[in-house]
N, CA, C, O and the ligand as a Tripos MOL2 file, in Angstrom:
@<TRIPOS>MOLECULE
protein
  293   291    74     0     0
PROTEIN
NO_CHARGES

@<TRIPOS>ATOM
      1 N         -34.8380  -21.8620  -16.6740 N.3       1 MET1
      2 CA        -34.3890  -21.2660  -15.4090 C.3       1 MET1
      3 C         -35.5100  -20.4160  -14.7880 C.2       1 MET1
      4 O         -36.0830  -19.5530  -15.4530 O.2       1 MET1
      5 N         -35.8030  -20.6620  -13.5500 N.am      2 THR2
      6 CA        -36.8760  -19.9150  -12.8740 C.3       2 THR2
      7 C         -36.3420  -18.5960  -12.3200 C.2       2 THR2
      8 O         -35.1370  -18.3460  -12.3120 O.2       2 THR2
      9 N         -37.2600  -17.7690  -11.8630 N.am      3 ALA3
     10 CA        -36.8780  -16.4770  -11.3060 C.3       3 ALA3
     11 C         -36.0360  -16.6680  -10.0510 C.2       3 ALA3
     12 O         -35.0780  -15.9330   -9.8140 O.2       3 ALA3
     13 N         -36.4100  -17.6760   -9.2440 N.am      4 GLU4
     14 CA        -35.6500  -17.9270   -8.0140 C.3       4 GLU4
     15 C         -34.2050  -18.3130   -8.3370 C.2       4 GLU4
     16 O         -33.2640  -17.8660   -7.6810 O.2       4 GLU4
     17 N         -34.0550  -19.1490   -9.3580 N.am      5 GLN5
     18 CA        -32.6960  -19.5600   -9.7380 C.3       5 GLN5
     19 C         -31.8900  -18.3660  -10.2360 C.2       5 GLN5
     20 O         -30.7010  -18.2420   -9.9440 O.2       5 GLN5
     21 N         -32.5500  -17.4880  -10.9920 N.am      6 LEU6
     22 CA        -31.8660  -16.2910  -11.4900 C.3       6 LEU6
     23 C         -31.3900  -15.4190  -10.3300 C.2       6 LEU6
     24 O         -30.2520  -14.9510  -10.3050 O.2       6 LEU6
     25 N         -32.2970  -15.2140   -9.3680 N.am      7 ILE7
     26 CA        -31.9450  -14.3840   -8.2030 C.3       7 ILE7
     27 C         -30.8230  -15.0510   -7.4110 C.2       7 ILE7
     28 O         -29.8900  -14.3830   -6.9640 O.2       7 ILE7
     29 N         -30.9160  -16.3740   -7.2380 N.am      8 PHE8
     30 CA        -29.8880  -17.1080   -6.5040 C.3       8 PHE8
     31 C         -28.5280  -16.9620   -7.1970 C.2       8 PHE8
     32 O         -27.5110  -16.7240   -6.5450 O.2       8 PHE8
     33 N         -28.5250  -17.1070   -8.5270 N.am      9 ALA9
     34 CA        -27.2790  -16.9670   -9.2840 C.3       9 ALA9
     35 C         -26.7390  -15.5460   -9.1490 C.2       9 ALA9
     36 O         -25.5340  -15.3460   -9.0030 O.2       9 ALA9
     37 N         -27.6350  -14.5640   -9.1990 N.am     10 TYR10
     38 CA        -27.2430  -13.1540   -9.0810 C.3      10 TYR10
     39 C         -26.5990  -12.8930   -7.7150 C.2      10 TYR10
     40 O         -25.5630  -12.2350   -7.6190 O.2      10 TYR10
     41 N         -27.2350  -13.4250   -6.6560 N.am     11 VAL11
     42 CA        -26.6980  -13.2450   -5.3000 C.3      11 VAL11
     43 C         -25.3260  -13.9120   -5.1820 C.2      11 VAL11
     44 O         -24.4060  -13.3620   -4.5770 O.2      11 VAL11
     45 N         -25.2060  -15.1090   -5.7710 N.am     12 LEU12
     46 CA        -23.9140  -15.8100   -5.7190 C.3      12 LEU12
     47 C         -22.8220  -14.9770   -6.3890 C.2      12 LEU12
     48 O         -21.7200  -14.8450   -5.8570 O.2      12 LEU12
     49 N         -23.1360  -14.4150   -7.5600 N.am     13 VAL13
     50 CA        -22.1490  -13.6000   -8.2910 C.3      13 VAL13
     51 C         -21.7650  -12.3740   -7.4660 C.2      13 VAL13
     52 O         -20.5920  -12.0120   -7.3790 O.2      13 VAL13
     53 N         -22.7720  -11.7400   -6.8600 N.am     14 MET14
     54 CA        -22.5020  -10.5480   -6.0460 C.3      14 MET14
     55 C         -21.6200  -10.8910   -4.8430 C.2      14 MET14
     56 O         -20.6780  -10.1650   -4.5240 O.2      14 MET14
     57 N         -21.9380  -12.0080   -4.1790 N.am     15 LEU15
     58 CA        -21.1330  -12.4320   -3.0320 C.3      15 LEU15
     59 C         -19.6960  -12.7220   -3.4600 C.2      15 LEU15
     60 O         -18.7420  -12.3820   -2.7600 O.2      15 LEU15
     61 N         -19.5640  -13.3580   -4.6250 N.am     16 GLY16
     62 CA        -18.2270  -13.6520   -5.1290 C.3      16 GLY16
     63 C         -17.4540  -12.3840   -5.3990 C.2      16 GLY16
     64 O         -16.2680  -12.2940   -5.0830 O.2      16 GLY16
     65 N         -18.1230  -11.3940   -5.9870 N.am     17 ALA17
     66 CA        -17.4720  -10.1180   -6.2900 C.3      17 ALA17
     67 C         -17.0470   -9.4190   -5.0020 C.2      17 ALA17
     68 O         -15.9330   -8.9040   -4.9060 O.2      17 ALA17
     69 N         -17.9440   -9.4030   -4.0110 N.am     18 VAL18
     70 CA        -17.6230   -8.7700   -2.7260 C.3      18 VAL18
     71 C         -16.4520   -9.4980   -2.0660 C.2      18 VAL18
     72 O         -15.5600   -8.8660   -1.5000 O.2      18 VAL18
     73 N         -16.4630  -10.8280   -2.1420 N.am     19 GLY19
     74 CA        -15.3740  -11.6130   -1.5580 C.3      19 GLY19
     75 C         -14.0470  -11.2870   -2.2150 C.2      19 GLY19
     76 O         -13.0340  -11.1220   -1.5350 O.2      19 GLY19
     77 N         -14.0520  -11.1950   -3.5430 N.am     20 LEU20
     78 CA        -12.8220  -10.8620   -4.2610 C.3      20 LEU20
     79 C         -12.3220   -9.4770   -3.8680 C.2      20 LEU20
     80 O         -11.1280   -9.2760   -3.6450 O.2      20 LEU20
     81 N         -13.2530   -8.5190   -3.7840 N.am     21 LEU21
     82 CA        -12.8700   -7.1600   -3.3980 C.3      21 LEU21
     83 C         -12.2800   -7.1460   -1.9890 C.2      21 LEU21
     84 O         -11.2990   -6.4500   -1.7280 O.2      21 LEU21
     85 N         -12.8870   -7.9210   -1.0770 N.am     22 THR22
     86 CA        -12.3940   -7.9790    0.2960 C.3      22 THR22
     87 C         -10.9780   -8.5420    0.3360 C.2      22 THR22
     88 O         -10.1140   -8.0140    1.0360 O.2      22 THR22
     89 N         -10.7440   -9.6140   -0.4160 N.am     23 VAL23
     90 CA         -9.4020  -10.2070   -0.4580 C.3      23 VAL23
     91 C          -8.4000   -9.2080   -1.0230 C.2      23 VAL23
     92 O          -7.2960   -9.0610   -0.4980 O.2      23 VAL23
     93 N          -8.7970   -8.5140   -2.1110 N.am     24 ALA24
     94 CA         -7.9020   -7.5280   -2.7210 C.3      24 ALA24
     95 C          -7.5870   -6.4110   -1.7300 C.2      24 ALA24
     96 O          -6.4410   -5.9700   -1.6330 O.2      24 ALA24
     97 N          -8.5970   -5.9540   -0.9960 N.am     25 GLU25
     98 CA         -8.4050   -4.8730   -0.0270 C.3      25 GLU25
     99 C          -7.4810   -5.3190    1.1040 C.2      25 GLU25
    100 O          -6.6010   -4.5710    1.5310 O.2      25 GLU25
    101 N          -7.6900   -6.5560    1.5880 N.am     26 MET26
    102 CA         -6.8400   -7.0640    2.6740 C.3      26 MET26
    103 C          -5.4000   -7.1750    2.2260 C.2      26 MET26
    104 O          -4.4860   -6.8420    2.9790 O.2      26 MET26
    105 N          -5.1860   -7.6500    0.9830 N.am     27 ARG27
    106 CA         -3.8180   -7.7580    0.4760 C.3      27 ARG27
    107 C          -3.1880   -6.3810    0.3690 C.2      27 ARG27
    108 O          -2.0180   -6.1960    0.7030 O.2      27 ARG27
    109 N          -3.9850   -5.3960   -0.1090 N.am     28 ARG28
    110 CA         -3.4620   -4.0530   -0.2630 C.3      28 ARG28
    111 C          -3.0540   -3.4790    1.0960 C.2      28 ARG28
    112 O          -2.0290   -2.8070    1.2100 O.2      28 ARG28
    113 N          -3.8720   -3.7520    2.1350 N.am     29 ARG29
    114 CA         -3.5590   -3.2380    3.4690 C.3      29 ARG29
    115 C          -2.3460   -3.9330    4.0600 C.2      29 ARG29
    116 O          -1.5600   -3.3090    4.7730 O.2      29 ARG29
    117 N          -2.1830   -5.2280    3.7720 N.am     30 THR30
    118 CA         -1.0480   -5.9670    4.3000 C.3      30 THR30
    119 C           0.2550   -5.3720    3.7840 C.2      30 THR30
    120 O           1.2280   -5.2420    4.5280 O.2      30 THR30
    121 N           0.2650   -5.0130    2.5000 N.am     31 PHE31
    122 CA          1.4820   -4.4840    1.9120 C.3      31 PHE31
    123 C           1.6750   -3.0110    2.2250 C.2      31 PHE31
    124 O           2.7870   -2.4960    2.1100 O.2      31 PHE31
    125 N           0.6120   -2.3290    2.6190 N.am     32 GLY32
    126 CA          0.7310   -0.9350    2.9940 C.3      32 GLY32
    127 C           0.8990   -0.0230    1.7980 C.2      32 GLY32
    128 O           0.7930   -0.4510    0.6490 O.2      32 GLY32
    129 N           1.1620    1.2450    2.0840 N.am     33 PRO33
    130 CA          1.2620    2.2390    1.0090 C.3      33 PRO33
    131 C           2.5000    2.0660    0.1490 C.2      33 PRO33
    132 O           2.5130    2.4940   -1.0060 O.2      33 PRO33
    133 N           3.5550    1.4400    0.6960 N.am     34 THR34
    134 CA          4.7610    1.2270   -0.0980 C.3      34 THR34
    135 C           4.9460   -0.2640   -0.3420 C.2      34 THR34
    136 O           5.4320   -0.9660    0.5450 O.2      34 THR34
    137 N           4.5800   -0.7680   -1.5040 N.am     35 PRO35
    138 CA          4.7090   -2.1940   -1.8030 C.3      35 PRO35
    139 C           6.1580   -2.6480   -1.8970 C.2      35 PRO35
    140 O           6.4330   -3.8400   -1.7530 O.2      35 PRO35
    141 N           7.0870   -1.7360   -2.1350 N.am     36 SER36
    142 CA          8.4930   -2.1140   -2.2280 C.3      36 SER36
    143 C           9.1260   -2.1010   -0.8380 C.2      36 SER36
    144 O           8.4990   -1.6750    0.1320 O.2      36 SER36
    145 N          10.3630   -2.5680   -0.7480 N.am     37 ASP37
    146 CA         11.0740   -2.6030    0.5290 C.3      37 ASP37
    147 C          11.8870   -1.3410    0.7590 C.2      37 ASP37
    148 O          12.6530   -1.2630    1.7190 O.2      37 ASP37
    149 N          11.7300   -0.3640   -0.1010 N.am     38 ASP38
    150 CA         12.5080    0.8630    0.0310 C.3      38 ASP38
    151 C          12.2870    1.5170    1.3910 C.2      38 ASP38
    152 O          11.1700    1.5380    1.9080 O.2      38 ASP38
    153 N          13.3620    2.0490    1.9610 N.am     39 HIS39
    154 CA         13.2440    2.7770    3.2120 C.3      39 HIS39
    155 C          12.6470    4.1510    2.9550 C.2      39 HIS39
    156 O          12.8840    4.7740    1.9210 O.2      39 HIS39
    157 N          11.8730    4.5990    3.9210 N.am     40 VAL40
    158 CA         11.2670    5.9290    3.8080 C.3      40 VAL40
    159 C          12.0370    6.8900    4.7000 C.2      40 VAL40
    160 O          12.3090    6.5840    5.8610 O.2      40 VAL40
    161 N          12.3800    8.0290    4.1690 N.am     41 PHE41
    162 CA         13.1050    9.0450    4.9270 C.3      41 PHE41
    163 C          12.2780   10.3230    4.9630 C.2      41 PHE41
    164 O          11.5710   10.6580    4.0120 O.2      41 PHE41
    165 N          12.3890   11.0340    6.0980 N.am     42 ARG42
    166 CA         11.7990   12.3650    6.1410 C.3      42 ARG42
    167 C          12.8750   13.3300    6.5820 C.2      42 ARG42
    168 O          13.4920   13.1620    7.6340 O.2      42 ARG42
    169 N          13.0850   14.3250    5.7780 N.am     43 CYS43
    170 CA         14.1640   15.2720    6.0350 C.3      43 CYS43
    171 C          13.8830   16.0940    7.2900 C.2      43 CYS43
    172 O          12.8040   16.6660    7.4470 O.2      43 CYS43
    173 N          14.8940   16.1420    8.1950 N.am     44 ASP44
    174 CA         14.7520   16.9600    9.4060 C.3      44 ASP44
    175 C          14.8530   18.4390    9.0790 C.2      44 ASP44
    176 O          14.3600   19.2840    9.8260 O.2      44 ASP44
    177 N          15.4890   18.7460    7.9680 N.am     45 GLY45
    178 CA         15.7060   20.1470    7.6270 C.3      45 GLY45
    179 C          14.5170   20.7840    6.9430 C.2      45 GLY45
    180 O          14.0860   21.8740    7.3200 O.2      45 GLY45
    181 N          13.9760   20.0940    5.9170 N.am     46 CYS46
    182 CA         12.9250   20.7350    5.1290 C.3      46 CYS46
    183 C          11.6230   19.9470    5.1420 C.2      46 CYS46
    184 O          10.6340   20.3820    4.5530 O.2      46 CYS46
    185 N          11.6090   18.7680    5.8190 N.am     47 GLY47
    186 CA         10.3760   17.9930    5.9050 C.3      47 GLY47
    187 C          10.0530   17.2070    4.6510 C.2      47 GLY47
    188 O           8.9730   16.6240    4.5520 O.2      47 GLY47
    189 N          10.9590   17.1770    3.6970 N.am     48 PHE48
    190 CA         10.7310   16.4660    2.4450 C.3      48 PHE48
    191 C          10.6660   14.9570    2.7020 C.2      48 PHE48
    192 O          11.5100   14.4080    3.4110 O.2      48 PHE48
    193 N           9.6690   14.2960    2.1270 N.am     49 LEU49
    194 CA          9.4840   12.8550    2.3020 C.3      49 LEU49
    195 C           9.9630   12.1450    1.0450 C.2      49 LEU49
    196 O           9.5070   12.4370   -0.0610 O.2      49 LEU49
    197 N          10.9020   11.1960    1.2310 N.am     50 TYR50
    198 CA         11.4250   10.5100    0.0590 C.3      50 TYR50
    199 C          11.8230    9.0910    0.4250 C.2      50 TYR50
    200 O          11.8580    8.7410    1.6050 O.2      50 TYR50
    201 N          12.1180    8.2800   -0.5620 N.am     51 THR51
    202 CA         12.5150    6.8930   -0.3270 C.3      51 THR51
    203 C          13.8930    6.6570   -0.9110 C.2      51 THR51
    204 O          14.3370    7.3630   -1.8160 O.2      51 THR51
    205 N          14.5690    5.6280   -0.3620 N.am     52 ASP52
    206 CA         15.8660    5.2420   -0.8980 C.3      52 ASP52
    207 C          15.9850    3.7190   -0.8240 C.2      52 ASP52
    208 O          15.0880    3.0430   -0.3200 O.2      52 ASP52
    209 N          17.0800    3.1940   -1.3240 N.am     53 ASP53
    210 CA         17.2550    1.7470   -1.3770 C.3      53 ASP53
    211 C          17.1290    1.1220    0.0090 C.2      53 ASP53
    212 O          17.4640    1.7600    1.0070 O.2      53 ASP53
    213 N          16.6400   -0.1470    0.0820 N.am     54 PRO54
    214 CA         16.4410   -0.8060    1.3800 C.3      54 PRO54
    215 C          17.7460   -1.1380    2.1020 C.2      54 PRO54
    216 O          17.7030   -1.5110    3.2740 O.2      54 PRO54
    217 N          18.9020   -1.0180    1.4500 N.am     55 ASP55
    218 CA         20.1630   -1.3990    2.0940 C.3      55 ASP55
    219 C          20.8990   -0.2020    2.6910 C.2      55 ASP55
    220 O          22.0390   -0.3410    3.1330 O.2      55 ASP55
    221 N          20.2680    0.9620    2.7120 N.am     56 VAL56
    222 CA         20.9100    2.1270    3.3250 C.3      56 VAL56
    223 C          20.1160    2.5640    4.5480 C.2      56 VAL56
    224 O          18.8850    2.5450    4.5410 O.2      56 VAL56
    225 N          20.8410    2.9640    5.6120 N.am     57 ASP57
    226 CA         20.1810    3.4220    6.8380 C.3      57 ASP57
    227 C          20.0840    4.9460    6.8770 C.2      57 ASP57
    228 O          19.1960    5.5130    7.5140 O.2      57 ASP57
    229 N          21.0080    5.5870    6.1890 N.am     58 ARG58
    230 CA         20.9730    7.0490    6.1290 C.3      58 ARG58
    231 C          20.9990    7.4680    4.6730 C.2      58 ARG58
    232 O          21.6460    6.8340    3.8390 O.2      58 ARG58
    233 N          20.2900    8.5400    4.3820 N.am     59 SER59
    234 CA         20.2110    8.9670    2.9930 C.3      59 SER59
    235 C          20.2060   10.4860    2.9030 C.2      59 SER59
    236 O          19.7420   11.1810    3.8070 O.2      59 SER59
    237 N          20.7270   10.9740    1.8060 N.am     60 ARG60
    238 CA         20.8050   12.4170    1.6240 C.3      60 ARG60
    239 C          19.5080   12.9350    1.0090 C.2      60 ARG60
    240 O          18.9890   12.3720    0.0450 O.2      60 ARG60
    241 N          19.0060   14.0010    1.5770 N.am     61 CYS61
    242 CA         17.7690   14.6010    1.0810 C.3      61 CYS61
    243 C          17.9860   15.1570   -0.3270 C.2      61 CYS61
    244 O          18.8980   15.9540   -0.5450 O.2      61 CYS61
    245 N          17.1540   14.7420   -1.2770 N.am     62 PRO62
    246 CA         17.3170   15.2540   -2.6520 C.3      62 PRO62
    247 C          16.8840   16.7100   -2.7750 C.2      62 PRO62
    248 O          17.1250   17.3550   -3.7960 O.2      62 PRO62
    249 N          16.2450   17.2180   -1.7320 N.am     63 ASN63
    250 CA         15.7280   18.5910   -1.7900 C.3      63 ASN63
    251 C          16.7380   19.6100   -1.2800 C.2      63 ASN63
    252 O          16.9350   20.6620   -1.8870 O.2      63 ASN63
    253 N          17.4020   19.2730   -0.1120 N.am     64 CYS64
    254 CA         18.3170   20.2570    0.4660 C.3      64 CYS64
    255 C          19.6900   19.6620    0.7740 C.2      64 CYS64
    256 O          20.5930   20.4000    1.1690 O.2      64 CYS64
    257 N          19.8770   18.3430    0.6050 N.am     65 GLY65
    258 CA         21.2020   17.7520    0.7630 C.3      65 GLY65
    259 C          21.5410   17.3120    2.1700 C.2      65 GLY65
    260 O          22.6550   16.8400    2.3990 O.2      65 GLY65
    261 N          20.6330   17.4460    3.1250 N.am     66 ARG66
    262 CA         20.8930   17.0640    4.5030 C.3      66 ARG66
    263 C          20.8080   15.5460    4.6520 C.2      66 ARG66
    264 O          19.9680   14.8920    4.0340 O.2      66 ARG66
    265 N          21.7210   14.9840    5.5110 N.am     67 MET67
    266 CA         21.6860   13.5390    5.7630 C.3      67 MET67
    267 C          20.5980   13.2420    6.8030 C.2      67 MET67
    268 O          20.4990   13.9360    7.8150 O.2      67 MET67
    269 N          19.7890   12.2160    6.5510 N.am     68 ASN68
    270 CA         18.6930   11.8980    7.4570 C.3      68 ASN68
    271 C          18.6730   10.4190    7.8270 C.2      68 ASN68
    272 O          19.0590    9.5590    7.0340 O.2      68 ASN68
    273 N          18.2110   10.1370    9.0610 N.am     69 ASP69
    274 CA         18.0160    8.7480    9.4770 C.3      69 ASP69
    275 C          16.7220    8.2260    8.8660 C.2      69 ASP69
    276 O          15.8620    8.9860    8.4190 O.2      69 ASP69
    277 N          16.6170    6.8870    8.8640 N.am     70 MET70
    278 CA         15.4330    6.2620    8.3140 C.3      70 MET70
    279 C          14.1920    6.6670    9.1140 C.2      70 MET70
    280 O          14.2240    6.7480   10.3420 O.2      70 MET70
    281 N          13.1240    6.9120    8.4050 N.am     71 PHE71
    282 CA         11.8570    7.3130    9.0370 C.3      71 PHE71
    283 C          11.0720    6.0630    9.4130 C.2      71 PHE71
    284 O          10.7870    5.2180    8.5650 O.2      71 PHE71
    285 N          10.7220    5.9550   10.7030 N.am     72 ARG72
    286 CA          9.9450    4.7940   11.1650 C.3      72 ARG72
    287 C           8.5260    5.2230   11.4650 C.2      72 ARG72
    288 O           8.2960    6.2530   12.0990 O.2      72 ARG72
    289 N           7.5580    4.4120   10.9980 N.am     73 PHE73
    290 CA          6.1520    4.7420   11.2000 C.3      73 PHE73
    291 C           5.7020    4.4040   12.6130 C.2      73 PHE73
    292 O           4.5400    4.6180   12.9590 O.2      73 PHE73
    293 ZN         15.6840   18.3390    3.0300 Zn       74 ZN74
@<TRIPOS>BOND
     1     1     2 1
     2     2     3 1
     3     3     4 2
     4     3     5 am
     5     5     6 1
     6     6     7 1
     7     7     8 2
     8     7     9 am
     9     9    10 1
    10    10    11 1
    11    11    12 2
    12    11    13 am
    13    13    14 1
    14    14    15 1
    15    15    16 2
    16    15    17 am
    17    17    18 1
    18    18    19 1
    19    19    20 2
    20    19    21 am
    21    21    22 1
    22    22    23 1
    23    23    24 2
    24    23    25 am
    25    25    26 1
    26    26    27 1
    27    27    28 2
    28    27    29 am
    29    29    30 1
    30    30    31 1
    31    31    32 2
    32    31    33 am
    33    33    34 1
    34    34    35 1
    35    35    36 2
    36    35    37 am
    37    37    38 1
    38    38    39 1
    39    39    40 2
    40    39    41 am
    41    41    42 1
    42    42    43 1
    43    43    44 2
    44    43    45 am
    45    45    46 1
    46    46    47 1
    47    47    48 2
    48    47    49 am
    49    49    50 1
    50    50    51 1
    51    51    52 2
    52    51    53 am
    53    53    54 1
    54    54    55 1
    55    55    56 2
    56    55    57 am
    57    57    58 1
    58    58    59 1
    59    59    60 2
    60    59    61 am
    61    61    62 1
    62    62    63 1
    63    63    64 2
    64    63    65 am
    65    65    66 1
    66    66    67 1
    67    67    68 2
    68    67    69 am
    69    69    70 1
    70    70    71 1
    71    71    72 2
    72    71    73 am
    73    73    74 1
    74    74    75 1
    75    75    76 2
    76    75    77 am
    77    77    78 1
    78    78    79 1
    79    79    80 2
    80    79    81 am
    81    81    82 1
    82    82    83 1
    83    83    84 2
    84    83    85 am
    85    85    86 1
    86    86    87 1
    87    87    88 2
    88    87    89 am
    89    89    90 1
    90    90    91 1
    91    91    92 2
    92    91    93 am
    93    93    94 1
    94    94    95 1
    95    95    96 2
    96    95    97 am
    97    97    98 1
    98    98    99 1
    99    99   100 2
   100    99   101 am
   101   101   102 1
   102   102   103 1
   103   103   104 2
   104   103   105 am
   105   105   106 1
   106   106   107 1
   107   107   108 2
   108   107   109 am
   109   109   110 1
   110   110   111 1
   111   111   112 2
   112   111   113 am
   113   113   114 1
   114   114   115 1
   115   115   116 2
   116   115   117 am
   117   117   118 1
   118   118   119 1
   119   119   120 2
   120   119   121 am
   121   121   122 1
   122   122   123 1
   123   123   124 2
   124   123   125 am
   125   125   126 1
   126   126   127 1
   127   127   128 2
   128   127   129 am
   129   129   130 1
   130   130   131 1
   131   131   132 2
   132   131   133 am
   133   133   134 1
   134   134   135 1
   135   135   136 2
   136   135   137 am
   137   137   138 1
   138   138   139 1
   139   139   140 2
   140   139   141 am
   141   141   142 1
   142   142   143 1
   143   143   144 2
   144   143   145 am
   145   145   146 1
   146   146   147 1
   147   147   148 2
   148   147   149 am
   149   149   150 1
   150   150   151 1
   151   151   152 2
   152   151   153 am
   153   153   154 1
   154   154   155 1
   155   155   156 2
   156   155   157 am
   157   157   158 1
   158   158   159 1
   159   159   160 2
   160   159   161 am
   161   161   162 1
   162   162   163 1
   163   163   164 2
   164   163   165 am
   165   165   166 1
   166   166   167 1
   167   167   168 2
   168   167   169 am
   169   169   170 1
   170   170   171 1
   171   171   172 2
   172   171   173 am
   173   173   174 1
   174   174   175 1
   175   175   176 2
   176   175   177 am
   177   177   178 1
   178   178   179 1
   179   179   180 2
   180   179   181 am
   181   181   182 1
   182   182   183 1
   183   183   184 2
   184   183   185 am
   185   185   186 1
   186   186   187 1
   187   187   188 2
   188   187   189 am
   189   189   190 1
   190   190   191 1
   191   191   192 2
   192   191   193 am
   193   193   194 1
   194   194   195 1
   195   195   196 2
   196   195   197 am
   197   197   198 1
   198   198   199 1
   199   199   200 2
   200   199   201 am
   201   201   202 1
   202   202   203 1
   203   203   204 2
   204   203   205 am
   205   205   206 1
   206   206   207 1
   207   207   208 2
   208   207   209 am
   209   209   210 1
   210   210   211 1
   211   211   212 2
   212   211   213 am
   213   213   214 1
   214   214   215 1
   215   215   216 2
   216   215   217 am
   217   217   218 1
   218   218   219 1
   219   219   220 2
   220   219   221 am
   221   221   222 1
   222   222   223 1
   223   223   224 2
   224   223   225 am
   225   225   226 1
   226   226   227 1
   227   227   228 2
   228   227   229 am
   229   229   230 1
   230   230   231 1
   231   231   232 2
   232   231   233 am
   233   233   234 1
   234   234   235 1
   235   235   236 2
   236   235   237 am
   237   237   238 1
   238   238   239 1
   239   239   240 2
   240   239   241 am
   241   241   242 1
   242   242   243 1
   243   243   244 2
   244   243   245 am
   245   245   246 1
   246   246   247 1
   247   247   248 2
   248   247   249 am
   249   249   250 1
   250   250   251 1
   251   251   252 2
   252   251   253 am
   253   253   254 1
   254   254   255 1
   255   255   256 2
   256   255   257 am
   257   257   258 1
   258   258   259 1
   259   259   260 2
   260   259   261 am
   261   261   262 1
   262   262   263 1
   263   263   264 2
   264   263   265 am
   265   265   266 1
   266   266   267 1
   267   267   268 2
   268   267   269 am
   269   269   270 1
   270   270   271 1
   271   271   272 2
   272   271   273 am
   273   273   274 1
   274   274   275 1
   275   275   276 2
   276   275   277 am
   277   277   278 1
   278   278   279 1
   279   279   280 2
   280   279   281 am
   281   281   282 1
   282   282   283 1
   283   283   284 2
   284   283   285 am
   285   285   286 1
   286   286   287 1
   287   287   288 2
   288   287   289 am
   289   289   290 1
   290   290   291 1
   291   291   292 2
@<TRIPOS>SUBSTRUCTURE
     1 MET1         2 RESIDUE 1 A MET
     2 THR2         6 RESIDUE 1 A THR
     3 ALA3        10 RESIDUE 1 A ALA
     4 GLU4        14 RESIDUE 1 A GLU
     5 GLN5        18 RESIDUE 1 A GLN
     6 LEU6        22 RESIDUE 1 A LEU
     7 ILE7        26 RESIDUE 1 A ILE
     8 PHE8        30 RESIDUE 1 A PHE
     9 ALA9        34 RESIDUE 1 A ALA
    10 TYR10       38 RESIDUE 1 A TYR
    11 VAL11       42 RESIDUE 1 A VAL
    12 LEU12       46 RESIDUE 1 A LEU
    13 VAL13       50 RESIDUE 1 A VAL
    14 MET14       54 RESIDUE 1 A MET
    15 LEU15       58 RESIDUE 1 A LEU
    16 GLY16       62 RESIDUE 1 A GLY
    17 ALA17       66 RESIDUE 1 A ALA
    18 VAL18       70 RESIDUE 1 A VAL
    19 GLY19       74 RESIDUE 1 A GLY
    20 LEU20       78 RESIDUE 1 A LEU
    21 LEU21       82 RESIDUE 1 A LEU
    22 THR22       86 RESIDUE 1 A THR
    23 VAL23       90 RESIDUE 1 A VAL
    24 ALA24       94 RESIDUE 1 A ALA
    25 GLU25       98 RESIDUE 1 A GLU
    26 MET26      102 RESIDUE 1 A MET
    27 ARG27      106 RESIDUE 1 A ARG
    28 ARG28      110 RESIDUE 1 A ARG
    29 ARG29      114 RESIDUE 1 A ARG
    30 THR30      118 RESIDUE 1 A THR
    31 PHE31      122 RESIDUE 1 A PHE
    32 GLY32      126 RESIDUE 1 A GLY
    33 PRO33      130 RESIDUE 1 A PRO
    34 THR34      134 RESIDUE 1 A THR
    35 PRO35      138 RESIDUE 1 A PRO
    36 SER36      142 RESIDUE 1 A SER
    37 ASP37      146 RESIDUE 1 A ASP
    38 ASP38      150 RESIDUE 1 A ASP
    39 HIS39      154 RESIDUE 1 A HIS
    40 VAL40      158 RESIDUE 1 A VAL
    41 PHE41      162 RESIDUE 1 A PHE
    42 ARG42      166 RESIDUE 1 A ARG
    43 CYS43      170 RESIDUE 1 A CYS
    44 ASP44      174 RESIDUE 1 A ASP
    45 GLY45      178 RESIDUE 1 A GLY
    46 CYS46      182 RESIDUE 1 A CYS
    47 GLY47      186 RESIDUE 1 A GLY
    48 PHE48      190 RESIDUE 1 A PHE
    49 LEU49      194 RESIDUE 1 A LEU
    50 TYR50      198 RESIDUE 1 A TYR
    51 THR51      202 RESIDUE 1 A THR
    52 ASP52      206 RESIDUE 1 A ASP
    53 ASP53      210 RESIDUE 1 A ASP
    54 PRO54      214 RESIDUE 1 A PRO
    55 ASP55      218 RESIDUE 1 A ASP
    56 VAL56      222 RESIDUE 1 A VAL
    57 ASP57      226 RESIDUE 1 A ASP
    58 ARG58      230 RESIDUE 1 A ARG
    59 SER59      234 RESIDUE 1 A SER
    60 ARG60      238 RESIDUE 1 A ARG
    61 CYS61      242 RESIDUE 1 A CYS
    62 PRO62      246 RESIDUE 1 A PRO
    63 ASN63      250 RESIDUE 1 A ASN
    64 CYS64      254 RESIDUE 1 A CYS
    65 GLY65      258 RESIDUE 1 A GLY
    66 ARG66      262 RESIDUE 1 A ARG
    67 MET67      266 RESIDUE 1 A MET
    68 ASN68      270 RESIDUE 1 A ASN
    69 ASP69      274 RESIDUE 1 A ASP
    70 MET70      278 RESIDUE 1 A MET
    71 PHE71      282 RESIDUE 1 A PHE
    72 ARG72      286 RESIDUE 1 A ARG
    73 PHE73      290 RESIDUE 1 A PHE
    74 ZN74       293 GROUP 0 **** ****
């Protein structure tokens, strides 16, 4: 194996690694910070941020007990 072939192989490996990282990053961004379907709520009373099951539209704040609507980004 010549030096050129070594460098070529090295560049190919690096490009492959960068490509994999890019794909992983894009997938992570597509799913966002919450990979689950849980609804996100923010308490109007105390500002507490929490999640609840995806089948509920209103949820009780675990911090102060106030009922809150679903938080939309
Ligand atoms: Zn609260």
